[in-house]
N, C-alpha and C positions, 0 to 999 in steps of 0.2 A: 503494500499498499503505500502512493506516494503520502511522505512527510513532512516537516516544516521546510526542509531547506527545499524540497522538489515544488512546493505550491509555493514558496519563495520567487524560484526561478522561472515559473509561467506569469506571476505578479508582476515579474521585472520585465517579460517579454511584454507584455499587455500595456505597459505603462509608457515602454518605448515605441509599439506601435498603431496604440489604438486608441490613447487617450488621447481626448482633444478630436478626434473622427467622427463623423455624421455615418451612421447605419445604412446604407443604402438600401440595402436586400439582406430579407432575414430567413430559413429555412429549416424549419425542424421537423424531426421526423416522432408520428405522434406516441413514444412508447409507452407504455402502460406502468411501466415498473419505472423507467428512470423519470419520467414526468409525475406517473400516476400516483406513486408511493408518497408523494408530499402534496399532493393537490394542483398539480397544474397538468396542461395539458401542451403541446405542442402547438397547437394553433395560438393558444394565450402567450406564449411564450413568442412567437413571431409577430404578435399583435402589440406587446409591450416593449421590443426592440427597434422596429423597422420605424427610422425617423428620427431614433433618439441623437443626441450628441454623448458618448461617453464622455465624462468629466473628470472620474479617478479610474484608479484599481487597489484593492489592500487586500490583504489576509490576515486570518486569526488564525493561525495553528494549521489543521488540516482546511478549513476554508479559505474559500477568496469570495470575493464579491466585487462586479464592477457596478458603477453607481452609474446610470443610463439617464439623463432627463431631457426633456424638452418641456420648455416654462420650467423647469424643475418641477417637475411632476414623476411621482413614483408609475409602477410598484421595479423594482430594481430585481436583478438576479441574483441569488445566492450560488454555489454548488459549491458538491465533495465528490471528490474524485473518486471514492472508494477504491477497489482494490486494481482496478487498470484503467483508469477513467484519464485523460488527459487533453490538454489542449495541443491547438498546432495552429503554428501561421505558416502561410508558403511561401518557401523558398526561405524556412528561417530553421537553425537546428534546436527549435524546445526542447527537443527529447533528447539532447546528450545527458543523460542520466545513466547510471547503473540500472535503472528498469527498462529504458528503451534504447540506450543506445547500440544496443547489437541489432539493430531491426535489418533486414536486407535494405539494400542499397533502393532495391525497385518498389520497395512499400515505404521507404521513407521519402521518396522522390514523387509517389502519387499522389493524384489530386482530382475529388476527393477524398481524402483516406478513408479506409476499410470503417467499417462500424461508427459511423458517425452521425451524432443524434443532434446536432443543428451546425448550420455554417452561417456566416457571419461575412459581409461583401460592404466596405466603406465606399463614401460616395469621390468624387474626385476623378481625374485625367487618368489613365491607364496604368502607368509610370506609378504614381500614388495610392492604388488600390490596396488597400489590403485585406486579405481575404484567414479567415479564420474558421476553425473546425473543433468542437469537440467530439473525442471519441471514448468508447466504454466495453467493450470486447463482451466484460462478462456482465454488463450490466445489473454494477453493484452503486457505481455511483448515483448521485441526483442532483437533479435540478430543481431548482422552485423558486417563484416571485416573490418581495418581498413589500408588501403595499405601505411603505413609510415615509415620512423624509430621508434623504438620502444621510445624513449626520447623525442619522439615530438608530441605523440598522443593526449595530450593535445590540442594541435593546431589545430585539425581539428576537423571537426563536427562527434560528436554533441556532444564533452565536451568544443567546444571553445565557442558554446552559453550559456554556463551556468556559472552563478556568481560562486565566490569562496567556497570553504565548510570550513565553520568556524572550525574544528579542522584541518583537514587537510593545509590549508594557513592560518595563522596563521598573517601573513605580509603582509596580503593583505587584509583581513577580519580586519579592523581594528577600533576605535570607529570613527577616520574620515571619514572614508568609508561609514560608516554606515550612520549617520551623513548628508553627501551629498547624499545619497540616499535615505533618508526619508523625505529630507526638497527640493529634485527636485521634486517628485511625488505627486500626492493629487489623493488615494486611499485608500478604508479602509486596512486598515494598515495589517489585517490577508491577505489579498487579494496579499499585497505586500512579506510576507514573503512565500507564496506559489509559489510566482512566482522563478522558477529555472533560469529565466536567474538572478534573483537579487542577492538569494544568493542557494547554494548546497543544498539538500538534508533535508530542513526543510519541512515535509509534514503536514498533519492535527492535529496529537495527538500531534507533536513536537510542532506546533504552536500555541496549545491551552496551554501548559503546557508554554512553552514562555511568552505570554501576562498573564497569572495566575500571576507568579515568579514579571513582570514589573509592575503589575497592573494595563495595557493598555485594555480598549476594544477592540473587534474585528473588531468592525464598525467604530473605530476612526478614521478618513483620517488623514493620512501621516504627510503630509504638517504640520496638527494643534500638531503637536506635539512638545513639549517643550525642551530645550539640557537635563535637568535634567530627565524629560524621557527617551530622546535618551540615555543617561548612563545607565539608568534603564533598557532598553530594550537589549541593547550591552550584558551587562554584564548578564540576563537571558538568551539569544541565547547562549553565550561560555558555561558558569552553563549546563545549561541544553543538550548540545550538548556533550560535552567532560565527562561528569558523564554519561549518558545512552552508548557513545560507551567506556567507560573504562570498565564497567560490560557486551560488550559486548550482549545491547541488551534484557538481561535478565531483566523483567520487576518485578522479585520476589527480584531482589536489589537494585529495585528506592528507594529514600526513600519516608517515610512512607508519607510526609506530600504532598506528591506532588499528583498534579491536576489526575495526569494517572489514578489511583485507584478510583477513582470517576465518572470519566466522561462516563466509558461505559453503556451499558444497558438503553437506555434512553426507559422511559416509562415503566420498570419493577419495582416492587416493591422496595422501599427503597435506588431509581435510582436519584441522582439530588439533593444528600444534603451532605453537609461535616460534619466531625466529629464535629465542632463546630455549628452546626446546621445551617448555611448560606444556602441558596438555588442554585443549579446550573439552568443555562437557556440553552436553545439552538437557535439560531438564526444561519439560512443560510447567510454563505459570501463568496465571493468569487466561487459559486455554488458547497461549505462543509459546512458541518455541524459542526458550531463552537460550543462548550461549554463553559461558560464562569461562574464567581463570580459576580452578580450587585453589592452587595455590597462592593467590592474589587473592581472591575474592570467598572469607569463609564468616560463616555463622559467628553472628557474635551474642553474646548472654545478654541479658533482660538486667538490664541495671535500677530496674525502676521497681518501685514494691507493689505486693499485689492489690489490685485494684478492691474498693469495697463498694457494698450494695448497697440501696435509701437505706438500710438501717443503719449505715456507719458500721456494718461488722464485716471483718477480712474474708472474702470469697473464698472458698476452699481451695488447693491446692493440690497437686498428687498423691502426695503423701498424707494428706485428710481422705482422699476418695478410698487410698488404699488402705487407712485403718477403719474406714468406714466397712470393705470390702471384706475383711477380718470377722466382723461380728454380722457378719447373714449367715442365718441359716441356713446348712450342710443340705446338699440334692439328694431327692431320694437314692437309693441305691436298689439295685435288681437285688431279686435273692438268688443266689447259688445252689445248684443242684448236688446232690450226692456224684461222686465219683463213681464208675465203671465198674472201683470194686463194691462198691455199695458204704465205702470210709466216710462218716458222714462231714460235710464241710461245714467252712464258717457259713451262718443264719445270718441275716445281716434285715433291721426293720425298712419295714416298704415308706415309714417316714421317718422323720424328727422334728414332729410338728409340739410335742410338749416332752422332750427330753426330762427325765424324770432326776430330781436331786437326790441325795445321798439319803437322805431321810428316807424318801419313796423307794429307794430299794430295799433298804433295810425291810420295807413293812410288807414287801412284797417276796420276803426270803421263804418263807413258809408257805406259799404260793408255789413257786418253785421245787420244795425240796416235796410236796404234796404230790406232784405230776411224776416226780422221779420214782418215787414208791409203786404207784401205781404199775409205772412200767413195767412188762412181763422178766425183761432182761436187766440186771442191775447194771447201771454204768457208774464209771467213777463220777462224782458232783464235779459240774461246769463250771469254769470261773465266769464270773461275770465281769462283762467286758465294757465300759461307760465311753459314748460317743464321745467328741469333742462338742463342750457343749458354750453353745453362744451365750452373748449376754443377755438376749431377747428371750432365750428360751431359760436361762435361770432366773429371771424376773418370775417369768410366766410360773416354772416352779415353787418360788419362794411364795407368792401368792397364795397358789392352791395348799401349800403345806398349811400355813398361816389357818386356811379357812375352815381347812377339815374336808374341801372337796375335790381334792384332786384328781384331775382326769384317770385312766387306764394308761398307764407306763409301753410301752412297746423295746422290748430290753434285747438287745446283743447277745445271743448269747453262741460260745463256740464252745464246741463237744468234741473232745478226743476218740476216737474205739480206742478199748483198753482191752478187746477181745476177738476173736477171729468171729469173719463174719457168718449170721445164724442161716441168710438167704429170706428172715423175714423182716419188711420194713417195719425201720420204728418212726415215731411218731416224735418232734423234734420241737410240735409247736405249743405254747405254753398259754395258759389260760387261767382266769380264776374259778376254782371249782367253786 
């Protein structure tokens, strides 16, 4: 997707070739997605632009707009490139960027270009005419009309929903602004940077470049970044965005040490390694594939104290949760059958809803002895094994002992065979007489 530098490049060429000229001809394809998704039609676009004079061109992050007025009348077109949208000017290399400079010569020189959504032609002599076209093969771009006075265009949808542009809005995008934004949210820092509602213009490759220079792992939670790292992050954002815009998004002019030159071609031979020999890795963050250098970008440890809830009490951390897990009641265990030789195996209870206390076990000792006496073959007394009594179950046992209304206890009995197998099936089931 074209990011802050690529959109700044287009704005540069529109100011150079289109501003100050009158549009004599406007032709638009009535695309129900590119126009229709944002409440516009190709016919409405044609009517809004034909005969108008372009007085300015500007951009905010990934959006750019032209203010075209005749007698100061709106509406004004606002456009977003999506993944593959672009502006072409006949005879000009507007597409000389990482995304488009690999076009075939015949495609680059073709006019009108393939997949065009609108074409504009200015008035004047043939040598002075300018031809402009918007193309979008994947139809993920958007073209809309904003009905408002030109100077107020950023106060309306969609621009008003976007955060400040690091290059266009240096008075808003300050270190203090970034620090407040980072500490207020608890999301992976790469996701925070990609959200255009926070900061305009930062896309996937710019986000990776920024975090590489700031030495911050893309999965690092934003509220865990300390003040020193926030300053590094601010400096990296400003440096990367300003430098890439200064060279109009021409990646051949990016500094040689930038991650940009080594992040492409995942899985290809030679990819994933810096000239220093340090390995690059890829991770999915915020739904996008992020490239980073583990040797330089390490996850930090949170230095902020645990958050408090509305009642002022400290929220539970992992240790608290583990303690609670230890006090939970045990899960039911299935009974084990006899072995093939008939040796009685350990018999466990079907549940531990009311695990008896020691007093409860002693009160039931007579019942156990009675069952043993009634059996045809005498066996050695079975040792009584107590299950792990949870805090909750212990409390229940204490209450029932005090009231004298204890429920029937289910006891785990383990009985070892003391004699040869007689061929008769023995009952190990215990019950009160």
